[in-house]
Backbone as a printed PyTorch tensor [residue, N CA C, xyz], in Angstrom:
tensor([[[203.6070,  91.7060,  76.6620],
         [202.3990,  90.7420,  77.0980],
         [201.7970,  91.3510,  78.5310]],

        [[202.7350,  92.0860,  79.2020],
         [202.1780,  92.9150,  80.4150],
         [201.2130,  93.8000,  80.1990]],

        [[201.4600,  94.5850,  78.7270],
         [200.3120,  95.4910,  78.5110],
         [198.9190,  95.0450,  78.0070]],

        [[199.0440,  93.6760,  77.5530],
         [197.8280,  93.0400,  77.3000],
         [197.0230,  92.6070,  78.6380]],

        [[198.0090,  92.0640,  79.3930],
         [197.3540,  91.6590,  80.5800],
         [196.7780,  92.9830,  81.6360]],

        [[197.5580,  93.9050,  81.3080],
         [197.1230,  95.0970,  82.0540],
         [195.6670,  95.7180,  81.6060]],

        [[195.7140,  95.6170,  80.0660],
         [194.4890,  96.1080,  79.2380],
         [193.4490,  95.3010,  79.5320]],

        [[193.6410,  94.0230,  79.5790],
         [192.2490,  93.0830,  80.1640],
         [191.8220,  93.4100,  81.4090]],

        [[192.5960,  93.4780,  82.4590],
         [192.2820,  93.7770,  83.9510],
         [191.6030,  95.0800,  83.7190]],

        [[192.1050,  96.0910,  83.1140],
         [191.4760,  97.1960,  83.1080],
         [189.9930,  97.2620,  82.3840]],

        [[189.9770,  96.4630,  81.2780],
         [188.5520,  96.3710,  80.7340],
         [187.6690,  95.6650,  81.6100]],

        [[187.9660,  94.5570,  82.2860],
         [187.3180,  93.9340,  83.2020],
         [186.8880,  94.7780,  84.2760]],

        [[187.6170,  95.7810,  85.0000],
         [187.2780,  96.4510,  85.9420],
         [186.3830,  97.7390,  85.5160]],

        [[186.6980,  98.1150,  84.6250],
         [185.7500,  99.4180,  83.9310],
         [184.4310,  98.4960,  83.5580]],

        [[184.1980,  97.4990,  83.0970],
         [183.1530,  97.0620,  82.6120],
         [182.0320,  96.7270,  83.8710]],

        [[182.8520,  96.5480,  85.0810],
         [181.8120,  96.3850,  86.2970],
         [181.0670,  97.5860,  86.5390]],

        [[181.3830,  98.8220,  86.0400],
         [180.7020,  99.9490,  86.4840],
         [179.8630, 100.4360,  85.4190]],

        [[179.9870,  99.6010,  84.1920],
         [178.8740, 100.0300,  83.0770],
         [177.5170,  99.2860,  83.2280]],

        [[176.6710,  99.6290,  83.5300],
         [175.3610,  98.9580,  83.4700],
         [174.9740,  98.2110,  82.3270]],

        [[174.6450,  97.0020,  82.3890],
         [174.2910,  96.2030,  81.4310],
         [172.8540,  96.5280,  80.9250]],

        [[172.5080,  96.6010,  79.6030],
         [171.3210,  96.9610,  79.0620],
         [170.2320,  95.8720,  79.5690]],

        [[169.2810,  96.1270,  80.1550],
         [168.2020,  95.0450,  80.8140],
         [167.1110,  95.1990,  79.7580]],

        [[166.9300,  94.0130,  79.0190],
         [165.6800,  94.2600,  77.7550],
         [164.3900,  93.8600,  78.5830]],

        [[164.3890,  93.3070,  79.6970],
         [163.1010,  92.9550,  80.5750],
         [162.6280,  94.1560,  81.1270]],

        [[161.1530,  94.1370,  81.1440],
         [160.5000,  95.0670,  81.8970],
         [159.9800,  94.5380,  83.3540]],

        [[159.7510,  95.2480,  84.2260],
         [159.0840,  94.6390,  85.4890],
         [157.9240,  95.1990,  85.8510]],

        [[156.8320,  94.5220,  86.5280],
         [155.8270,  94.9060,  87.1360],
         [155.6560,  94.3040,  88.4960]],

        [[155.6260,  95.1960,  89.4910],
         [155.6480,  94.6430,  90.9130],
         [156.7390,  93.8690,  91.2860]],

        [[158.0090,  94.1470,  90.7680],
         [159.2050,  93.3120,  90.8910],
         [159.1610,  92.1340,  90.0680]],

        [[158.2050,  91.6260,  89.0940],
         [158.2640,  90.5770,  88.5290],
         [158.4940,  91.0350,  87.0630]],

        [[159.3350,  90.1560,  86.4250],
         [159.8570,  90.3830,  85.2640],
         [158.5760,  90.0750,  83.9850]],

        [[158.6090,  90.7590,  83.1280],
         [157.6000,  90.4050,  81.9910],
         [158.4690,  90.6580,  80.5770]],

        [[157.6940,  89.8690,  79.6690],
         [158.3770,  89.7780,  78.4400],
         [158.2240,  91.0490,  77.7920]],

        [[159.4380,  91.3050,  76.9660],
         [159.6900,  92.4300,  76.2640],
         [158.3390,  92.9460,  75.1800]],

        [[157.6210,  91.9560,  74.7540],
         [156.7530,  92.0180,  73.6390],
         [155.5130,  91.7510,  74.5060]],

        [[155.4500,  92.1420,  75.6510],
         [154.0240,  92.1540,  76.3000],
         [152.9440,  92.8110,  75.7670]],

        [[151.8480,  92.3850,  75.4900],
         [150.8700,  93.1650,  74.7750],
         [149.3470,  92.5980,  75.3040]],

        [[148.6550,  93.3190,  76.0300],
         [147.2300,  93.2650,  76.3930],
         [146.4530,  93.7330,  75.2230]],

        [[145.8030,  92.6780,  74.8220],
         [144.7130,  92.8600,  73.5840],
         [143.4190,  92.8540,  73.9320]],

        [[142.5530,  94.0820,  73.6260],
         [141.2100,  94.1240,  73.9610],
         [140.4100,  93.1470,  73.3520]],

        [[139.6290,  92.3840,  74.1850],
         [139.0760,  91.1690,  73.6260],
         [138.0870,  91.6320,  72.6130]],

        [[137.7090,  90.8620,  71.5390],
         [136.7660,  91.2060,  70.5090],
         [135.4310,  91.0990,  71.0700]],

        [[134.8060,  92.2190,  71.1200],
         [133.1560,  92.3440,  71.7640],
         [132.3400,  91.3340,  70.8920]],

        [[132.6730,  91.2020,  69.6020],
         [131.6950,  90.2680,  68.6190],
         [131.7370,  88.9200,  69.1290]],

        [[132.9850,  88.4730,  69.6360],
         [133.1050,  86.9640,  69.9150],
         [133.4250,  86.6400,  71.3040]],

        [[133.7490,  87.6130,  72.2210],
         [134.0230,  87.4110,  73.7200],
         [132.7640,  87.8900,  74.4070]],

        [[132.2350,  86.9210,  75.3840],
         [131.3670,  87.7140,  76.1750],
         [131.7100,  88.6750,  77.0880]],

        [[130.9050,  89.6920,  77.3120],
         [131.3500,  90.8960,  78.3460],
         [131.7770,  90.2950,  79.6660]],

        [[131.2840,  89.2750,  80.2580],
         [131.7990,  88.7790,  81.5300],
         [133.1070,  88.1570,  81.4340]],

        [[133.2690,  87.2510,  80.4130],
         [134.7050,  86.6720,  80.0000],
         [135.6210,  87.9310,  79.8780]],

        [[135.4910,  88.6670,  79.1050],
         [136.2150,  89.8890,  78.6680],
         [136.9690,  90.9070,  80.0350]],

        [[136.0050,  90.5710,  81.1130],
         [136.5710,  91.2990,  82.4930],
         [137.8070,  90.5930,  82.7640]],

        [[138.1500,  89.3750,  82.5470],
         [139.2690,  88.7160,  82.9020],
         [140.6400,  89.3230,  82.1160]],

        [[140.3910,  90.0830,  81.1130],
         [141.6470,  90.6620,  80.4280],
         [142.3360,  91.5390,  81.2630]],

        [[143.7790,  91.7720,  81.2130],
         [144.4470,  92.4450,  82.1390],
         [145.5240,  92.2140,  82.8020]],

        [[145.8900,  92.9600,  83.9110],
         [147.0600,  92.2980,  84.9150],
         [146.2040,  92.4240,  86.2430]],

        [[146.7280,  91.0910,  86.7600],
         [146.2070,  90.4230,  88.2240],
         [147.3030,  90.4900,  88.9910]],

        [[147.2710,  91.1840,  90.3540],
         [148.3930,  91.2990,  91.2890],
         [148.1710,  90.8370,  92.5230]],

        [[149.1160,  89.9350,  93.0710],
         [149.0280,  89.4170,  94.2330],
         [150.5110,  88.9020,  94.7380]],

        [[150.4780,  88.1600,  95.9300],
         [151.4620,  87.8280,  96.3670],
         [151.2010,  86.4020,  97.3020]],

        [[152.5440,  85.6840,  97.1740],
         [152.3540,  84.4110,  98.1420],
         [153.4650,  84.6880,  99.2040]],

        [[154.7130,  84.2480,  98.8870],
         [155.8570,  84.4990,  99.5790],
         [156.6010,  85.7880,  98.9830]],

        [[156.3810,  86.0660,  97.7900],
         [156.6910,  87.2690,  97.1620],
         [155.6940,  87.6700,  95.9930]],

        [[156.0660,  88.7370,  95.4770],
         [154.9370,  89.1980,  94.4840],
         [154.8200,  88.2160,  93.1860]],

        [[153.4080,  88.3380,  92.7990],
         [153.3120,  87.3960,  91.6260],
         [152.2580,  88.4190,  90.8900]],

        [[152.3640,  87.9480,  89.5870],
         [151.1850,  88.6330,  88.6100],
         [150.6790,  87.5040,  87.6910]],

        [[149.4410,  87.7360,  87.1970],
         [149.0150,  86.9670,  86.0770],
         [148.5460,  87.9990,  84.9260]],

        [[149.1010,  88.0780,  83.8700],
         [148.6480,  88.7290,  82.9140],
         [147.6690,  88.2810,  81.7950]],

        [[146.5680,  88.3150,  81.6050],
         [145.7920,  87.7980,  80.5410],
         [145.7650,  88.5310,  79.2920]],

        [[146.7520,  88.3040,  78.5100],
         [147.0560,  89.1840,  77.2310],
         [146.0650,  89.1280,  76.1820]],

        [[145.4560,  87.9870,  75.8610],
         [144.4510,  87.8550,  74.6980],
         [143.5080,  86.7590,  75.2360]],

        [[142.2670,  87.0990,  74.7050],
         [141.2150,  85.9980,  74.9580],
         [140.5380,  85.6840,  73.5220]],

        [[140.5790,  84.5070,  73.0800],
         [139.9830,  84.0350,  71.9830],
         [139.3570,  82.5510,  72.1160]],

        [[138.0360,  82.7130,  71.6620],
         [137.2700,  81.2970,  72.1650],
         [137.2420,  80.7920,  73.1770]],

        [[137.5450,  79.5780,  73.4530],
         [137.7660,  78.9830,  74.8270],
         [139.4230,  78.9220,  75.3140]],

        [[140.2290,  79.7320,  74.8070],
         [141.5380,  79.9360,  75.1400],
         [141.7610,  81.5060,  75.5080]],

        [[143.0100,  81.5700,  76.4500],
         [143.7110,  82.7200,  76.7950],
         [145.0140,  82.5040,  76.5250]],

        [[145.6870,  83.6330,  76.3610],
         [147.0860,  83.7980,  76.4570],
         [147.5400,  84.4030,  77.8000]],

        [[148.2840,  83.6230,  78.5890],
         [148.5020,  84.2740,  79.9760],
         [150.0610,  84.2220,  80.3010]],

        [[150.3240,  85.2000,  80.8760],
         [151.8930,  85.3950,  81.5460],
         [151.5600,  85.3450,  83.0860]],

        [[152.3650,  84.2070,  83.4380],
         [152.4500,  84.1630,  84.8950],
         [153.7680,  84.6300,  85.1810]],

        [[153.9950,  85.5550,  86.3020],
         [155.3490,  86.2380,  86.6670],
         [155.5410,  86.1240,  88.0160]],

        [[156.7720,  86.1630,  88.3880],
         [156.8550,  85.9730,  89.9710],
         [158.3550,  86.6550,  90.1720]],

        [[158.3310,  87.1710,  91.4610],
         [159.8440,  88.0330,  91.8270],
         [160.4620,  86.9130,  92.3620]],

        [[161.9400,  87.0820,  92.7000],
         [162.7140,  86.0980,  93.1200],
         [162.5940,  86.2570,  94.6730]],

        [[163.1320,  85.0420,  95.2400],
         [163.0420,  84.8940,  96.7080],
         [164.3530,  84.5280,  96.9910]],

        [[164.7630,  84.7190,  98.2370],
         [166.1830,  84.1940,  99.0590],
         [165.5950,  83.7150, 100.3620]],

        [[166.4300,  82.5120, 100.2780],
         [166.0430,  81.7500, 101.6380],
         [166.9160,  82.4160, 103.0350]],

        [[167.7860,  83.4650, 102.5640],
         [168.6470,  84.1310, 103.5880],
         [167.7620,  84.5120, 104.9620]],

        [[168.0630,  84.2660, 106.0440],
         [167.2120,  84.5580, 107.3000],
         [166.2400,  83.8680, 107.5690]],

        [[165.7180,  82.7840, 106.6070],
         [164.7360,  81.9320, 106.8200],
         [165.1280,  80.6600, 107.3360]],

        [[164.1720,  79.7360, 107.5890],
         [164.5720,  78.4340, 108.0300],
         [165.2490,  77.6090, 106.7380]],

        [[166.1310,  76.6640, 107.1220],
         [166.6790,  75.7800, 106.0570],
         [166.0520,  75.2650, 104.9710]],

        [[164.9030,  74.9910, 105.4170],
         [163.7490,  74.3910, 104.2560],
         [163.1020,  75.3570, 103.3110]],

        [[163.3490,  76.6390, 103.5590],
         [162.8200,  77.5980, 102.5330],
         [163.8350,  77.5720, 101.2290]],

        [[163.1450,  77.7090, 100.2630],
         [163.8560,  77.6150,  98.8120],
         [164.0490,  79.0670,  98.1690]],

        [[165.1770,  79.1940,  97.7510],
         [165.6270,  80.1790,  96.8560],
         [165.0100,  80.2300,  95.4220]],

        [[164.5540,  80.9790,  94.7150],
         [164.3480,  80.9780,  93.1260],
         [164.3940,  82.3630,  92.6440]],

        [[164.8930,  82.3180,  91.5240],
         [165.1030,  83.5430,  90.7160],
         [163.7240,  84.1110,  90.2510]],

        [[163.7560,  85.3260,  89.9030],
         [162.7100,  85.7920,  89.3490],
         [162.2300,  85.2990,  87.7490]],

        [[161.2180,  85.4870,  87.1330],
         [160.8630,  84.2900,  86.0370],
         [159.4490,  84.8020,  85.5990]],

        [[159.2850,  84.2570,  84.4180],
         [157.8940,  84.1820,  83.8400],
         [157.7380,  83.0470,  82.8590]],

        [[156.3240,  82.8680,  82.8300],
         [156.0720,  81.8050,  81.6320],
         [154.9560,  82.5190,  80.7890]],

        [[154.8790,  82.1310,  79.5800],
         [153.5770,  82.7840,  78.9620],
         [153.1090,  81.4360,  78.0610]],

        [[151.8030,  81.1550,  78.2980],
         [151.1920,  79.9310,  77.7660],
         [149.8570,  80.1190,  77.2900]],

        [[149.4850,  79.5200,  76.4600],
         [147.8510,  79.2210,  76.0690],
         [147.1330,  78.3180,  77.0600]],

        [[146.2380,  78.9310,  77.6550],
         [145.5500,  78.1720,  78.8040],
         [144.0430,  78.0050,  78.2520]],

        [[143.2740,  76.9740,  78.6490],
         [142.1010,  76.7520,  78.3640],
         [141.0180,  77.5180,  79.3160]],

        [[139.9430,  77.9420,  78.8410],
         [138.8430,  78.6940,  79.5400],
         [137.7660,  77.6470,  79.8160]],

        [[137.0440,  77.7190,  80.9660],
         [135.9750,  77.0620,  81.4490],
         [134.9760,  78.0510,  81.9930]],

        [[133.5560,  77.7530,  81.7810],
         [132.6130,  78.3970,  82.5100],
         [132.1610,  77.5710,  83.7000]],

        [[131.9530,  78.1790,  84.9420],
         [131.6040,  77.2320,  86.1060],
         [130.0530,  77.1970,  85.8500]],

        [[129.4120,  76.5850,  86.8760],
         [128.1210,  76.3280,  87.0140],
         [127.3510,  77.8330,  87.6530]],

        [[128.1820,  78.3840,  88.1990],
         [127.7430,  79.7910,  88.8630],
         [127.9980,  80.8480,  87.6320]],

        [[128.4290,  80.4190,  86.5800],
         [128.3260,  81.5960,  85.3290],
         [129.6870,  82.3040,  85.1770]],

        [[130.5710,  82.1300,  86.3110],
         [131.8960,  82.8660,  86.4070],
         [132.8660,  81.8280,  85.5370]],

        [[133.8430,  82.6170,  84.9320],
         [134.7450,  81.7770,  83.9000],
         [135.9160,  81.5140,  84.7970]],

        [[136.7600,  80.6150,  84.4070],
         [138.0100,  80.2000,  85.0540],
         [139.1750,  79.8940,  83.9930]],

        [[140.4310,  80.3590,  84.0020],
         [141.3490,  80.1130,  83.0990],
         [142.2630,  79.2520,  83.8700]],

        [[142.5880,  77.8700,  83.4340],
         [143.2830,  76.9240,  83.7620],
         [144.7090,  77.0740,  83.3460]],

        [[145.6800,  77.4680,  84.2390],
         [147.0740,  77.7340,  83.9170],
         [147.9510,  76.2610,  84.5060]],

        [[148.1680,  75.4860,  83.7430],
         [149.0150,  74.3760,  83.7650],
         [150.5700,  74.3120,  83.7240]],

        [[151.2120,  74.3800,  84.7350],
         [152.6740,  74.5450,  84.6920],
         [153.0470,  73.0210,  84.9620]],

        [[154.6270,  72.9200,  85.0460],
         [155.1760,  71.5250,  85.2780],
         [155.0250,  71.0700,  86.7490]],

        [[155.0560,  72.3780,  87.5180],
         [155.1140,  71.9140,  89.0000],
         [153.4120,  71.9510,  89.5830]],

        [[152.6550,  72.3300,  88.8160],
         [151.1030,  72.5730,  89.4530],
         [150.0750,  73.1610,  88.6380]],

        [[149.1470,  73.5500,  88.9950],
         [148.0970,  74.0110,  88.3090],
         [147.4710,  75.3730,  88.9450]],

        [[147.4950,  76.3500,  88.2770],
         [146.6590,  77.6540,  88.8770],
         [145.4080,  78.0520,  88.1170]],

        [[144.5270,  77.8670,  88.9960],
         [143.1000,  78.2590,  88.6400],
         [142.8580,  79.6790,  88.7670]],

        [[142.6300,  80.6000,  87.8560],
         [142.1680,  81.9550,  87.8670],
         [140.8460,  82.0740,  87.8340]],

        [[140.0900,  82.1980,  88.8120],
         [138.5180,  82.1030,  88.8370],
         [137.9350,  83.4280,  89.0920]],

        [[137.0520,  83.7950,  88.2770],
         [136.3640,  85.0040,  88.4510],
         [135.5330,  84.8510,  89.6850]],

        [[135.3860,  86.2150,  90.2660],
         [134.4250,  86.4260,  91.3080],
         [133.3320,  87.2620,  90.9370]],

        [[132.3880,  87.7630,  91.6670],
         [131.3220,  88.5940,  91.3150],
         [131.7380,  90.0920,  91.4710]],

        [[133.0940,  90.1950,  91.9650],
         [133.6620,  91.6210,  92.0230],
         [134.6510,  91.6250,  90.7810]],

        [[134.4640,  92.2940,  89.7730],
         [135.1770,  92.5980,  88.7870],
         [136.3690,  92.9380,  88.7650]],

        [[136.8970,  93.4090,  90.0800],
         [138.1320,  93.9810,  90.4340],
         [139.2040,  92.9390,  91.0400]],

        [[138.4910,  91.7130,  91.3130],
         [139.1690,  90.7210,  91.9850],
         [138.8550,  89.3420,  91.2440]],

        [[139.9970,  88.2290,  91.4060],
         [139.9750,  86.9760,  91.0390],
         [140.4350,  86.1510,  92.1090]],

        [[140.0630,  84.9370,  92.3940],
         [140.6960,  83.8450,  93.1620],
         [141.7010,  83.0200,  92.3600]],

        [[142.6790,  82.9870,  92.9790],
         [143.6420,  81.9980,  92.3580],
         [143.8580,  80.9070,  93.0360]],

        [[143.3610,  79.5990,  92.7060],
         [143.4470,  78.5220,  93.4530],
         [144.4400,  77.4750,  92.8850]],

        [[145.3350,  77.1960,  93.7780],
         [146.4170,  76.3650,  93.2720],
         [146.3320,  74.9480,  93.5250]],

        [[146.8280,  74.0130,  92.6860],
         [146.8820,  72.5460,  93.0100],
         [148.2680,  71.8440,  92.6580]],

        [[148.6100,  71.0260,  93.3380],
         [149.6600,  70.3120,  92.9880],
         [151.0040,  70.5570,  93.2390]],

        [[151.3050,  71.9000,  93.7220],
         [152.4530,  72.2460,  94.1420],
         [153.0440,  71.4680,  95.5040]],

        [[154.3090,  71.1630,  95.1650],
         [154.9190,  70.5200,  96.6260],
         [155.1880,  71.4820,  97.5060]],

        [[155.1530,  71.2010,  98.7620],
         [155.6940,  72.1290,  99.8700],
         [154.9790,  73.4960,  99.8650]],

        [[153.6810,  73.6370,  99.5960],
         [153.0220,  74.9730,  99.5690],
         [152.0900,  74.9210, 100.8940]],

        [[152.5010,  76.1380, 101.2570],
         [151.6620,  76.5800, 102.4410],
         [150.1070,  76.8820, 102.3950]],

        [[149.3560,  76.2910, 103.2130],
         [148.1110,  76.5070, 103.1530],
         [147.3350,  77.7260, 102.7020]],

        [[148.1360,  78.8120, 103.2400],
         [147.4010,  80.1480, 102.9000],
         [147.7700,  80.3840, 101.4790]],

        [[148.5300,  79.6810, 100.6490],
         [148.9330,  80.0470,  99.4500],
         [148.0720,  79.1410,  98.4270]],

        [[147.2570,  78.5290,  99.1070],
         [146.4140,  77.5580,  98.1190],
         [145.1590,  78.0970,  97.4510]],

        [[144.7210,  79.2600,  98.0760],
         [143.5430,  79.9720,  97.4530],
         [143.6970,  81.6170,  98.0740]],

        [[143.8210,  82.3160,  97.0810],
         [144.3710,  83.7900,  97.4600],
         [143.6220,  84.6210,  96.3870]],

        [[143.5020,  85.7470,  96.6970],
         [142.6000,  86.8210,  96.1840],
         [143.8250,  87.7090,  95.2430]],

        [[143.7590,  88.0840,  94.1450],
         [144.3640,  88.7960,  93.1310],
         [143.7920,  89.9930,  92.8930]],

        [[143.9980,  91.2230,  92.6740],
         [143.4100,  92.3850,  92.2340],
         [143.8090,  92.9000,  90.9990]],

        [[143.0900,  93.4770,  90.3480],
         [143.1500,  93.7420,  88.9770],
         [144.0240,  95.1740,  89.0880]],

        [[145.0670,  95.4940,  88.4170],
         [146.0740,  96.4080,  88.3010],
         [145.5860,  97.4070,  87.3000]],

        [[145.4080,  98.5680,  87.6120],
         [145.1220,  99.7420,  86.7720],
         [146.0420,  99.8820,  85.7030]],

        [[145.8250,  99.9670,  84.5110],
         [146.8870, 100.0350,  83.2080],
         [146.7890, 101.4520,  83.0230]],

        [[147.8320, 101.8790,  82.8070],
         [148.0870, 103.4820,  82.4380],
         [148.6220, 103.6480,  81.2790]]])
C-alpha cells in the first residue's frame, strides 16, 4: 500500500513539471480558436469596401481585445471576439477579474447612410458595433448595454493587424 501511495505522490509531483499541451493559439494575449481561418471575401459577391473589414482588428479596453472577421457572405459576417484575462489585484474592490476567452458568432452587416459598413456583434452582456471608418486601417468599436463600463470604453478605435 505504501508503494502505491508513494507512486501516486511521485506521479503528481512529476506531472507538475510536464507542460500541458495547449491547443489554443493566442494573438496579443487573447486566445483564439484552433480552427481560426480568415477567408478572403468573394470579389464577385462582396463589395470592395465591405471586403476591407475582413481580417484581425486589435485594440484594448482594460486589457487587450481583438475582433477577427473570418468570413463575409451576403449581409452576414462570422466574427471572433477575443479578450485577454484581467485580475483585480492591486485595483479597487469594485474592479472585476475575468479569464481570457473568445466567442465566435454570425453577425448581421448593415450599411450606414455614410456608405460605411457596420458589423453588429450581439453578446449576452451587450452589443459591439464594428463601424468602418474612412481609414481602411482602423474601425470604431461602439459598445452598448455593458454594465459598469467606463465612458472611455464605449467608443474606441481598433487598428487592423498585419497578417503574416
